[in-house]
DOROVO-724295 format. One record per residue: x, y, z of N, C-alpha, C in turn; residue in three letters; residue number from 1. Coordinates in steps of 0.2 Angstrom, whole numbers, padded with zeros to 4 digits, always signed. Each point is the difference from the previous one (the first is absolute). Layout:
# residues N
nc1, nc2, nc3, cac1, cac2, cac3, cc1, cc2, cc3, resn, resi
X, Y, Z, X, Y, Z, X, Y, Z, ALA, NUM
...
This chain:
# residues 289
nc1, nc2, nc3, cac1, cac2, cac3, cc1, cc2, cc3, resn, resi
+0005, -0007, +0000, -0004, +0006, +0001, +0003, +0007, -0001, UNK, 1
+0000, +0004, -0004, +0002, +0006, +0001, -0001, +0006, +0002, UNK, 2
+0004, +0003, +0002, +0001, +0007, +0006, -0008, +0002, +0000, UNK, 3
-0001, +0005, -0004, -0008, +0002, +0000, -0004, -0005, -0001, UNK, 4
+0000, -0005, -0001, -0005, -0005, +0000, -0001, +0000, +0007, UNK, 5
+0006, -0002, +0005, -0001, -0001, +0007, -0002, +0004, +0005, UNK, 6
+0002, +0007, -0004, -0003, +0004, +0005, -0005, +0003, +0001, UNK, 7
-0005, -0001, -0008, -0007, +0002, +0000, -0003, -0007, +0003, UNK, 8
+0004, -0005, +0000, -0005, -0006, +0003, -0001, +0002, +0007, UNK, 9
+0007, +0002, +0004, -0001, +0001, +0007, -0004, +0004, +0002, UNK, 10
+0000, +0007, -0004, -0005, +0005, +0001, -0007, -0002, +0000, UNK, 11
-0001, -0004, -0007, -0008, -0002, +0002, -0002, -0004, +0005, UNK, 12
+0005, -0005, +0002, -0002, -0004, +0005, -0001, +0006, +0007, UNK, 13
+0003, +0005, +0002, +0000, +0004, +0006, -0006, +0004, -0001, UNK, 14
-0001, +0002, -0006, -0007, +0005, +0000, -0006, -0004, +0001, UNK, 15
+0002, -0006, -0002, -0009, -0004, +0002, -0001, -0002, +0005, UNK, 16
+0004, +0001, +0005, +0001, +0000, +0008, -0008, +0007, +0001, UNK, 17
+0002, +0004, -0003, -0004, +0006, +0001, -0009, -0002, -0004, UNK, 18
+0000, -0003, -0004, -0007, -0004, -0002, -0002, -0006, +0002, UNK, 19
+0002, +0001, +0007, -0004, -0006, +0002, -0006, +0000, +0003, UNK, 20
-0005, -0005, -0001, -0008, +0001, +0002, +0000, +0002, +0006, UNK, 21
-0003, +0006, +0001, -0002, +0005, +0007, +0004, +0006, +0000, UNK, 22
+0005, -0001, -0002, +0004, +0008, -0002, -0003, +0005, -0005, UNK, 23
+0002, +0005, +0004, -0003, +0007, -0005, +0002, +0000, -0008, UNK, 24
-0004, +0000, -0003, +0001, -0002, -0007, +0003, +0005, -0004, UNK, 25
-0002, +0008, +0001, +0004, +0005, -0002, +0006, +0000, +0001, UNK, 26
+0000, -0003, +0008, +0009, +0002, +0002, +0004, -0003, -0005, UNK, 27
-0003, -0006, -0001, +0004, -0006, -0003, +0000, +0004, -0008, UNK, 28
-0005, +0003, -0002, +0000, +0002, -0007, +0007, +0004, +0000, UNK, 29
-0002, +0005, +0004, +0006, +0006, +0000, +0007, -0002, +0000, UNK, 30
+0001, -0005, +0006, +0007, -0003, -0001, +0001, -0005, -0006, UNK, 31
-0004, -0002, -0003, +0003, -0004, -0007, +0000, +0006, -0007, UNK, 32
-0004, +0006, +0002, +0002, +0006, -0004, +0007, +0002, +0000, UNK, 33
+0002, +0000, +0007, +0007, +0002, +0001, +0005, -0003, -0003, UNK, 34
-0001, -0006, +0001, +0006, -0006, -0002, -0001, -0003, -0009, UNK, 35
-0005, +0002, +0000, -0001, -0002, -0008, -0004, +0004, -0003, UNK, 36
+0002, +0001, -0008, +0005, -0004, -0004, +0007, +0004, +0003, UNK, 37
+0004, -0006, -0003, +0008, +0002, +0004, +0002, +0006, -0004, UNK, 38
+0004, +0002, +0004, +0005, +0006, +0000, +0005, -0003, -0004, UNK, 39
+0007, +0003, +0002, +0008, -0002, -0005, +0002, -0008, +0006, UNK, 40
-0004, +0001, +0005, +0002, -0006, +0006, +0008, +0001, +0001, UNK, 41
+0004, +0007, +0000, +0008, +0000, +0001, +0002, -0003, +0006, UNK, 42
-0002, +0002, +0005, +0000, -0003, +0007, +0000, -0006, +0001, UNK, 43
-0006, -0005, -0002, +0001, -0008, +0002, +0004, -0002, -0007, UNK, 44
+0001, +0002, -0003, +0004, -0004, -0006, +0008, +0002, +0002, UNK, 45
+0002, +0006, +0003, +0007, -0001, +0004, -0001, -0004, +0004, UNK, 46
-0004, +0000, +0006, -0001, -0007, +0005, +0003, -0005, -0003, UNK, 47
-0005, -0003, -0006, +0002, -0007, -0002, +0008, +0000, -0004, UNK, 48
+0001, +0005, -0003, +0006, +0001, -0005, +0006, -0001, +0007, UNK, 49
+0000, +0003, +0005, +0005, -0002, +0006, -0001, -0007, +0002, UNK, 50
-0006, -0002, +0001, +0001, -0005, +0002, +0002, -0006, -0005, UNK, 51
-0001, +0001, -0004, +0003, -0004, -0007, +0007, -0002, -0001, UNK, 52
+0004, +0007, +0002, +0007, +0003, -0001, +0002, -0006, +0005, UNK, 53
-0003, +0001, +0008, +0002, -0005, +0005, -0002, -0007, -0001, UNK, 54
-0003, -0002, -0005, -0003, -0009, +0000, -0007, +0001, +0002, UNK, 55
-0004, +0004, +0002, -0006, -0002, +0001, -0002, -0008, +0002, UNK, 56
+0001, -0002, +0006, -0001, -0006, -0001, -0006, +0000, +0006, UNK, 57
-0004, +0004, +0002, -0006, +0000, +0003, -0005, +0005, -0005, UNK, 58
-0002, -0002, -0005, -0004, +0004, -0005, -0007, +0003, +0005, UNK, 59
-0003, -0005, +0004, -0006, +0002, +0002, +0001, +0007, +0005, UNK, 60
+0005, +0001, +0004, +0002, +0006, +0003, +0002, +0005, -0002, UNK, 61
+0004, +0000, -0006, +0002, +0005, -0005, -0005, +0005, -0004, UNK, 62
-0004, -0007, -0002, -0007, +0002, -0003, -0004, +0004, +0005, UNK, 63
-0001, -0003, +0008, -0004, +0005, +0004, +0003, +0007, +0000, UNK, 64
+0006, +0000, +0001, +0004, +0006, +0001, -0001, +0004, -0005, UNK, 65
-0001, -0001, -0008, +0001, +0004, -0004, -0009, +0003, -0001, UNK, 66
-0004, -0005, +0003, -0006, +0002, +0000, -0002, +0006, +0006, UNK, 67
+0004, -0001, +0004, -0002, +0004, +0007, +0003, +0007, -0004, UNK, 68
+0006, +0001, -0001, +0003, +0006, -0002, -0005, +0002, -0006, UNK, 69
-0002, -0002, -0004, -0005, +0003, -0006, -0006, +0002, +0004, UNK, 70
-0003, -0004, +0005, -0006, +0002, +0004, +0001, +0006, +0004, UNK, 71
+0005, +0003, +0003, +0003, +0005, +0006, +0000, +0004, -0007, UNK, 72
+0004, +0000, -0006, +0000, +0005, -0006, -0007, +0004, -0003, UNK, 73
-0004, -0006, +0000, -0007, +0002, -0003, -0003, +0005, +0007, UNK, 74
+0000, -0004, +0006, -0003, +0005, +0006, +0004, +0006, +0001, UNK, 75
+0005, +0002, -0004, +0002, +0006, +0002, -0001, +0004, -0006, UNK, 76
-0002, -0003, -0007, -0004, +0004, -0006, -0007, +0002, +0004, UNK, 77
-0003, -0004, +0001, -0007, +0000, +0003, +0002, +0008, +0006, UNK, 78
+0002, -0002, +0004, +0002, +0008, +0004, +0002, +0005, -0003, UNK, 79
+0004, -0001, -0003, +0004, +0006, -0005, -0005, +0004, -0003, UNK, 80
-0004, -0003, -0005, -0004, +0002, -0004, -0007, +0005, +0003, UNK, 81
-0001, -0003, +0007, -0005, +0004, +0004, +0000, +0009, +0000, UNK, 82
-0006, +0001, +0000, +0000, +0009, +0002, +0004, +0003, +0004, UNK, 83
+0001, -0004, +0005, +0007, +0003, +0004, +0007, -0001, -0001, UNK, 84
+0000, -0003, -0005, +0007, +0002, -0003, +0000, +0001, -0007, UNK, 85
+0001, -0004, -0004, -0002, +0002, -0009, -0005, +0003, -0002, UNK, 86
-0006, -0004, +0003, -0006, +0003, -0004, +0000, -0004, -0007, UNK, 87
+0003, -0005, -0001, +0000, -0002, -0008, -0007, -0004, -0001, UNK, 88
-0003, +0002, -0007, -0005, -0004, -0001, +0001, -0005, -0004, UNK, 89
+0007, -0003, -0003, +0000, -0005, -0001, +0006, -0004, +0001, UNK, 90
+0000, -0006, -0001, +0006, -0005, +0001, +0000, -0005, -0005, UNK, 91
+0007, -0002, -0003, +0000, -0004, -0004, -0006, -0001, -0006, UNK, 92
+0000, +0007, -0002, -0007, +0001, -0005, -0007, -0001, +0001, UNK, 93
-0001, +0000, +0006, -0006, -0001, +0003, -0002, +0004, +0005, UNK, 94
-0007, +0000, +0003, +0000, +0006, +0006, +0004, -0005, +0006, UNK, 95
+0002, +0006, +0005, +0004, -0002, +0005, -0006, -0003, +0005, UNK, 96
+0003, -0003, +0004, -0005, -0004, +0005, -0006, +0004, +0004, UNK, 97
+0003, +0006, +0001, -0006, +0005, +0004, -0003, +0004, -0005, UNK, 98
+0002, -0001, -0007, -0006, +0002, -0003, -0005, -0005, -0002, UNK, 99
+0002, -0006, +0000, -0004, -0006, -0003, -0003, -0002, +0006, UNK, 100
+0001, +0001, +0007, -0004, -0003, +0005, +0001, +0006, +0005, UNK, 101
+0001, +0004, +0001, -0001, +0005, +0005, +0008, +0000, +0004, UNK, 102
-0002, +0007, +0004, +0008, +0001, +0005, -0001, -0006, +0006, UNK, 103
-0008, -0003, +0003, +0003, -0004, +0005, +0001, -0007, -0001, UNK, 104
-0002, +0000, -0006, +0002, -0008, -0001, +0008, +0000, -0003, UNK, 105
+0002, +0004, -0005, +0007, +0002, -0001, +0003, -0002, +0004, UNK, 106
+0000, +0004, +0008, +0004, +0001, +0006, -0001, -0006, +0001, UNK, 107
-0005, -0005, +0003, +0000, -0007, +0002, +0002, -0006, -0006, UNK, 108
+0001, +0002, -0005, +0003, -0003, -0005, +0005, -0001, -0001, UNK, 109
+0004, +0006, +0002, +0008, +0002, +0001, +0001, -0004, +0006, UNK, 110
-0002, +0000, +0004, +0002, -0003, +0008, -0001, -0007, +0000, UNK, 111
-0005, -0004, -0004, -0002, -0006, +0000, +0006, -0002, -0003, UNK, 112
+0001, +0002, -0006, +0007, -0003, -0005, +0005, +0000, +0003, UNK, 113
+0003, +0005, +0005, +0006, -0001, +0006, +0000, -0006, +0004, UNK, 114
-0007, +0000, +0002, -0001, -0008, +0005, +0002, -0007, -0004, UNK, 115
-0004, +0002, -0006, +0000, -0007, -0007, +0008, -0003, +0001, UNK, 116
+0006, +0006, -0002, +0006, -0001, -0001, +0002, -0004, +0006, UNK, 117
-0001, +0001, +0006, +0003, -0004, +0005, -0005, -0008, +0000, UNK, 118
-0005, +0001, -0001, -0005, -0007, -0001, +0003, -0003, -0005, UNK, 119
+0003, +0003, -0005, +0002, -0004, -0006, +0007, -0005, +0003, UNK, 120
+0005, +0005, +0003, +0007, -0003, +0001, -0003, -0004, +0009, UNK, 121
-0003, +0000, +0004, -0002, -0005, +0005, -0002, -0006, -0004, UNK, 122
-0004, -0001, -0005, -0002, -0005, -0003, +0005, -0005, -0003, UNK, 123
+0006, +0006, -0003, +0005, -0006, -0005, +0004, -0001, +0007, UNK, 124
-0001, +0000, +0008, +0008, +0000, +0004, -0001, -0009, -0001, UNK, 125
-0005, -0003, +0000, +0003, -0007, +0001, +0004, -0004, -0005, UNK, 126
+0002, +0004, -0005, +0004, -0003, -0006, +0008, +0002, +0004, UNK, 127
+0001, +0005, +0004, +0006, +0000, +0003, +0000, +0007, +0006, UNK, 128
-0003, -0004, +0005, +0000, +0006, +0007, +0005, +0003, +0001, UNK, 129
+0006, -0004, -0001, +0006, +0003, +0003, +0003, +0007, -0004, UNK, 130
-0004, -0001, -0006, +0003, +0008, -0004, -0005, +0003, +0000, UNK, 131
-0005, +0000, +0003, -0007, +0003, +0000, +0003, +0009, +0005, UNK, 132
+0003, -0001, +0006, +0000, +0005, +0003, +0005, +0007, -0003, UNK, 133
+0004, -0002, -0005, +0004, +0004, -0004, -0004, +0002, -0005, UNK, 134
-0004, -0004, -0004, -0003, +0003, -0004, -0007, +0005, +0001, UNK, 135
+0000, -0004, +0007, -0006, +0007, +0002, +0003, +0007, +0004, UNK, 136
+0006, +0000, +0002, +0004, +0007, +0003, +0002, +0004, -0008, UNK, 137
+0001, -0003, -0005, +0001, +0003, -0007, -0005, +0003, -0002, UNK, 138
-0006, -0003, +0001, -0005, +0003, -0002, -0003, +0004, +0002, UNK, 139
-0002, +0000, +0007, -0002, +0005, +0006, +0005, +0008, -0001, UNK, 140
+0007, -0003, +0000, +0003, +0007, +0000, +0000, +0003, -0006, UNK, 141
-0002, -0003, -0006, -0002, +0003, -0005, -0007, +0005, -0001, UNK, 142
-0004, -0002, +0005, -0006, +0005, -0001, -0001, +0003, +0007, UNK, 143
+0002, -0001, +0006, -0001, +0004, +0004, +0005, +0006, +0005, UNK, 144
+0000, +0000, +0006, +0005, +0005, +0001, +0009, -0004, +0003, UNK, 145
+0005, +0004, -0001, -0001, +0007, +0000, +0003, +0003, -0007, UNK, 146
+0001, -0006, -0005, +0003, +0001, -0008, -0005, -0002, -0005, UNK, 147
-0006, -0002, +0003, -0004, -0004, -0007, -0002, +0006, -0003, UNK, 148
-0008, -0004, -0005, -0002, +0005, -0004, -0004, +0005, +0003, UNK, 149
-0005, -0003, +0004, -0003, +0004, +0005, +0004, +0006, +0003, UNK, 150
+0005, -0001, +0004, +0004, +0006, +0001, +0003, +0005, -0007, UNK, 151
+0000, -0003, -0005, +0002, +0004, -0007, -0006, +0002, -0001, UNK, 152
-0006, -0001, +0001, -0006, +0003, -0003, -0002, +0006, +0006, UNK, 153
+0004, -0001, +0005, +0000, +0004, +0006, +0003, +0009, -0001, UNK, 154
+0004, -0003, -0005, +0004, +0006, +0000, -0003, +0006, -0005, UNK, 155
-0004, -0003, -0003, -0004, +0004, -0005, -0005, +0007, +0005, UNK, 156
+0000, -0002, +0008, -0003, +0003, +0005, +0005, +0004, +0003, UNK, 157
+0007, +0000, -0001, +0004, +0004, +0004, +0001, +0007, -0004, UNK, 158
+0002, +0005, +0004, +0002, +0005, -0004, +0007, +0001, -0006, UNK, 159
+0003, -0006, +0002, +0006, +0000, -0005, +0003, -0007, +0003, UNK, 160
+0002, -0002, -0008, +0003, -0006, -0001, +0006, -0002, -0003, UNK, 161
+0004, -0004, +0001, +0004, -0002, -0004, +0001, -0005, -0006, UNK, 162
-0001, +0004, -0006, +0000, -0004, -0006, +0000, -0009, +0000, UNK, 163
+0006, -0001, +0000, +0005, -0007, +0003, -0003, -0004, +0004, UNK, 164
-0001, +0002, +0006, -0005, -0002, +0005, -0008, -0003, -0002, UNK, 165
-0001, +0005, +0000, -0008, +0001, -0002, -0002, -0007, -0007, UNK, 166
+0005, +0000, -0005, -0001, -0006, -0004, +0001, -0005, +0001, UNK, 167
+0007, -0001, +0005, +0001, -0007, +0002, -0002, -0001, +0005, UNK, 168
-0006, +0003, +0004, -0005, -0004, +0004, -0007, -0001, -0003, UNK, 169
-0002, +0006, -0004, -0007, -0002, -0005, +0001, -0005, -0003, UNK, 170
+0007, +0002, -0004, -0001, -0007, -0006, +0006, -0005, +0002, UNK, 171
+0005, +0002, +0002, +0006, -0004, -0001, -0001, -0006, +0006, UNK, 172
-0003, +0002, +0007, -0002, -0005, +0005, -0003, -0006, -0003, UNK, 173
-0006, +0000, -0004, -0004, -0006, -0002, +0006, -0006, -0006, UNK, 174
+0004, +0005, -0004, +0003, -0004, -0005, +0005, -0004, +0007, UNK, 175
+0005, +0004, +0004, +0003, -0004, +0003, -0003, -0004, +0005, UNK, 176
-0004, +0000, +0002, -0005, -0006, +0003, -0003, -0007, -0005, UNK, 177
+0000, +0004, -0007, +0001, -0006, -0005, +0003, -0003, -0001, UNK, 178
+0006, +0003, +0000, +0008, -0004, -0002, +0003, -0005, +0007, UNK, 179
-0002, +0003, +0006, +0001, -0003, +0005, -0004, -0005, +0003, UNK, 180
-0006, +0001, -0003, -0004, -0007, +0001, +0000, -0004, -0003, UNK, 181
+0001, +0001, -0008, +0002, -0005, -0005, +0006, -0005, +0003, UNK, 182
+0006, +0003, +0002, +0006, -0003, +0001, -0002, -0005, +0008, UNK, 183
-0003, +0004, +0005, -0003, -0004, +0007, -0003, -0007, -0002, UNK, 184
-0005, +0002, -0005, -0005, -0006, -0001, +0005, -0006, -0004, UNK, 185
+0005, +0003, -0003, +0004, -0006, -0002, +0005, -0002, +0005, UNK, 186
+0000, +0002, +0005, +0005, -0002, +0004, +0007, +0003, +0001, UNK, 187
+0001, +0006, -0003, +0006, +0005, +0001, -0001, +0005, +0004, UNK, 188
+0005, +0001, +0002, +0000, +0006, +0005, -0002, +0007, -0004, UNK, 189
-0007, +0004, +0004, -0002, +0006, -0004, +0003, +0006, +0000, UNK, 190
+0002, +0000, +0005, +0004, +0007, +0001, +0006, +0003, -0007, UNK, 191
+0003, -0005, -0002, +0002, +0003, -0006, -0001, +0001, -0007, UNK, 192
-0007, +0000, +0001, -0004, +0001, -0006, -0004, +0006, +0000, UNK, 193
+0001, +0004, +0006, -0002, +0005, +0003, +0001, +0007, -0005, UNK, 194
+0008, -0001, -0003, +0002, +0006, -0003, -0003, +0001, -0008, UNK, 195
-0001, -0006, -0002, -0002, +0000, -0006, -0008, +0001, -0001, UNK, 196
-0004, -0003, +0005, -0007, +0002, +0001, -0001, +0009, +0000, UNK, 197
+0005, +0002, +0005, +0001, +0006, +0000, +0000, +0007, -0005, UNK, 198
+0006, -0003, -0004, +0001, +0003, -0007, -0005, -0001, -0003, UNK, 199
-0004, -0005, -0002, -0004, -0002, -0006, -0006, +0003, +0002, UNK, 200
-0002, +0003, +0006, -0005, +0001, +0003, +0000, +0009, -0002, UNK, 201
+0005, +0003, +0002, +0002, +0006, -0001, +0000, +0001, -0009, UNK, 202
+0004, -0005, -0003, -0002, +0002, -0008, -0006, -0001, -0001, UNK, 203
-0004, -0004, +0000, -0007, -0002, +0000, -0004, +0010, +0001, UNK, 204
+0002, +0000, +0006, -0005, +0006, +0000, +0004, +0007, -0003, UNK, 205
+0006, -0001, -0002, +0002, +0005, -0005, -0004, +0000, -0007, UNK, 206
+0000, -0006, -0002, -0004, -0002, -0007, -0005, +0003, +0001, UNK, 207
-0004, -0002, +0004, -0007, +0003, +0004, -0002, +0007, -0002, UNK, 208
+0004, +0002, +0002, +0001, +0008, +0000, +0001, +0001, -0007, UNK, 209
+0004, -0001, -0003, +0001, +0001, -0007, -0008, +0000, -0004, UNK, 210
-0003, -0005, +0003, -0005, -0003, -0005, -0006, +0005, +0002, UNK, 211
+0000, +0001, +0007, -0005, +0006, +0002, +0002, +0009, -0003, UNK, 212
+0006, -0001, -0004, +0002, +0007, +0000, -0001, +0000, -0010, UNK, 213
+0001, -0007, -0003, +0001, +0001, -0007, -0007, -0005, -0005, UNK, 214
+0000, -0005, +0005, -0005, -0006, -0003, -0008, +0004, +0000, UNK, 215
-0003, -0005, -0003, -0007, +0003, +0000, -0006, -0004, +0003, UNK, 216
-0007, +0000, +0002, -0003, -0004, +0005, +0000, -0006, -0005, UNK, 217
-0001, +0001, -0007, -0001, -0007, -0005, +0005, -0005, +0003, UNK, 218
+0006, +0003, +0000, +0006, -0005, +0000, +0001, -0003, +0007, UNK, 219
-0001, +0003, +0005, +0001, -0002, +0007, -0005, -0001, +0003, UNK, 220
-0006, +0001, -0002, -0007, -0002, +0003, -0004, +0002, +0007, UNK, 221
+0005, +0008, +0002, -0003, +0003, +0006, +0002, +0006, -0003, UNK, 222
-0002, +0005, +0006, +0001, +0008, -0003, +0006, +0002, -0001, UNK, 223
+0003, +0004, -0004, +0007, +0001, +0001, -0001, +0008, +0003, UNK, 224
+0006, +0003, +0000, +0001, +0007, +0003, -0002, +0001, +0007, UNK, 225
-0002, -0006, +0004, -0001, +0001, +0007, +0006, +0003, +0004, UNK, 226
+0006, +0000, -0001, +0007, +0000, +0005, -0002, +0008, -0001, UNK, 227
+0002, +0005, -0006, -0001, +0006, -0001, -0006, +0004, +0003, UNK, 228
-0006, -0005, +0000, -0006, +0004, +0002, +0000, +0000, +0007, UNK, 229
+0002, -0006, +0004, -0001, -0001, +0007, +0006, +0003, +0003, UNK, 230
+0007, +0002, -0003, +0005, +0003, +0002, +0005, -0006, +0005, UNK, 231
-0001, -0006, -0003, +0004, -0005, +0003, +0005, -0001, -0001, UNK, 232
+0006, -0001, +0004, +0007, -0003, -0001, +0001, -0005, -0008, UNK, 233
+0002, +0003, -0005, +0002, -0004, -0006, +0007, +0001, -0001, UNK, 234
+0004, -0005, -0004, +0006, -0001, -0004, +0000, +0005, -0006, UNK, 235
-0006, +0001, -0003, -0002, +0005, -0006, +0002, +0007, +0004, UNK, 236
-0003, +0001, +0003, +0002, +0008, +0004, +0005, +0002, +0003, UNK, 237
+0003, -0007, +0001, +0006, +0002, +0005, +0006, +0000, -0006, UNK, 238
+0000, -0004, -0004, +0005, -0001, -0005, -0001, +0002, -0008, UNK, 239
-0006, +0000, -0002, -0002, +0002, -0008, +0000, -0006, -0003, UNK, 240
-0004, +0000, -0005, -0001, -0007, -0002, +0006, -0003, -0003, UNK, 241
+0005, +0003, -0003, +0006, -0002, -0001, +0006, -0004, +0007, UNK, 242
+0000, +0004, +0003, +0002, -0003, +0008, -0003, -0006, +0001, UNK, 243
-0007, +0000, +0003, -0003, -0005, +0001, +0001, -0006, -0005, UNK, 244
-0001, +0001, -0005, +0004, -0006, -0004, +0006, -0003, +0001, UNK, 245
+0005, +0005, +0000, +0005, -0002, +0004, +0001, -0004, +0006, UNK, 246
-0005, +0004, +0003, +0001, -0003, +0008, -0004, -0008, +0001, UNK, 247
-0005, -0002, -0005, -0004, -0005, -0002, +0007, -0006, -0001, UNK, 248
+0003, +0004, -0006, +0007, -0005, -0003, +0005, -0001, +0006, UNK, 249
+0001, +0004, +0003, +0005, -0002, +0007, -0003, -0004, +0005, UNK, 250
-0006, +0000, +0001, -0003, -0004, +0007, -0001, -0007, -0005, UNK, 251
-0001, -0001, -0006, -0002, -0006, -0004, +0008, -0004, +0000, UNK, 252
+0005, +0004, -0001, +0006, -0004, -0001, +0003, -0002, +0008, UNK, 253
-0001, +0006, +0004, +0000, -0003, +0007, -0002, -0005, +0002, UNK, 254
-0007, -0002, +0000, -0004, -0005, -0001, +0002, -0007, -0002, UNK, 255
+0004, +0001, -0004, +0003, -0007, -0005, +0005, -0003, +0005, UNK, 256
+0003, +0007, +0000, +0008, -0002, +0006, -0001, -0003, +0005, UNK, 257
-0006, +0002, +0006, -0002, -0002, +0006, -0002, -0007, +0000, UNK, 258
-0001, -0004, -0005, -0003, -0006, +0000, +0005, -0004, +0004, UNK, 259
-0002, -0003, +0005, +0005, -0006, +0002, +0002, -0006, -0005, UNK, 260
+0006, -0002, +0003, +0001, -0006, -0004, -0006, -0007, +0000, UNK, 261
-0001, -0001, -0005, -0005, -0006, +0003, -0001, -0004, -0010, UNK, 262
-0002, -0006, -0001, -0001, -0004, -0005, +0000, +0005, -0006, UNK, 263
-0007, +0004, +0002, -0003, +0004, -0007, +0001, +0006, +0001, UNK, 264
+0006, +0002, +0003, +0003, +0008, -0003, -0001, +0003, -0005, UNK, 265
+0003, -0003, -0005, +0000, +0003, -0007, -0008, +0002, -0003, UNK, 266
-0004, -0007, +0000, -0005, +0001, -0003, -0005, +0006, +0003, UNK, 267
+0002, -0001, +0009, -0004, +0007, +0003, +0002, +0007, -0001, UNK, 268
+0006, +0001, -0002, +0003, +0006, -0004, -0003, +0002, -0005, UNK, 269
-0002, -0004, -0005, -0003, +0001, -0007, -0006, +0002, +0002, UNK, 270
-0004, -0003, +0004, -0006, +0001, +0001, -0002, +0006, +0001, UNK, 271
+0003, +0001, +0006, +0002, +0008, +0003, +0000, +0006, -0005, UNK, 272
+0004, -0002, -0004, +0004, +0005, -0006, -0008, +0001, -0004, UNK, 273
-0002, -0005, -0003, -0005, +0000, -0004, -0007, +0002, +0003, UNK, 274
-0001, -0001, +0007, -0006, +0004, +0001, +0002, +0006, +0002, UNK, 275
+0003, +0003, +0002, +0000, +0007, +0000, -0001, +0004, -0007, UNK, 276
+0003, -0003, -0004, -0001, +0002, -0008, -0006, +0002, -0002, UNK, 277
-0004, -0006, +0003, -0006, -0001, -0001, -0006, +0006, +0002, UNK, 278
+0005, +0001, +0006, -0004, +0007, +0004, +0000, +0007, -0001, UNK, 279
+0005, -0001, -0005, +0000, +0009, -0002, -0006, +0001, -0005, UNK, 280
-0002, +0006, +0001, -0006, +0003, -0004, +0003, -0002, -0006, UNK, 281
-0006, +0000, -0006, +0002, -0002, -0008, +0004, +0004, -0003, UNK, 282
-0001, +0007, +0002, +0002, +0006, -0003, +0007, +0000, +0002, UNK, 283
+0002, -0002, +0005, +0008, +0000, +0003, +0002, -0006, -0002, UNK, 284
-0003, -0006, -0002, +0004, -0005, -0001, +0002, +0002, -0007, UNK, 285
-0006, +0001, -0007, +0002, +0001, -0005, +0006, +0006, +0000, UNK, 286
+0000, +0002, +0002, +0003, +0007, +0001, +0009, -0002, +0002, UNK, 287
+0000, -0006, +0005, +0007, -0003, +0001, +0002, -0004, -0006, UNK, 288
-0005, -0004, -0002, +0002, -0006, -0005, +0002, +0005, -0008, UNK, 289
């Protein structure tokens, strides 16, 4: 089974829990709306890519870790789109959850997806119980405080924010969690993979800043120009378009260099380079070509 199929299957199995007889059907529908149809699934693919590079001898646990990371990412998008933050009308080319189901259900759906992520991990624990604590710690640290994505979102509520710290927490933290969880699920020490995740996450945020500034809504499936409109920290605002592209390339090269020694090191590096090229807005990718 290929990686994307594994991810979609694990996510589908998780969301089915919300659709049990007697559960609130509109909450389940809001959760499904948040998770499907799929986006790029960048973070769970990173979990599986790292696990594969390390041997992936417990695929049930690595699959659950990939699903957990994606569920947490989807939860963050549901909350990020709400009126108290971005007030985004669309996500992945269709109405955002709060637009489709209302604010109360959007809030609850995001909360339920967070819990569902850890339910998925708990259900997979039987396959490798001795590895679960390290996987749980990696995933939990990537979401909560002091440096997870919740903390990163909170920087938008502060009078000033350091751009690198903001990006490292808001986006990089879950990438670090993905890389570390993939290694831990495969029985490797997680900490050496943190730098790879940090750099990938910051690179992804720079790419997202570029798309917000240069792409159009049809290309990326969500409103553009939000960073400028909301006065948020942004690589484009700090460095300009060309400077942000240079920063993206620097971070990508740093991520490849940070891959710990493992059987799949070369293949993982090639995958990262290809992924970052794909994330460039079409206008910039064509210009670079």
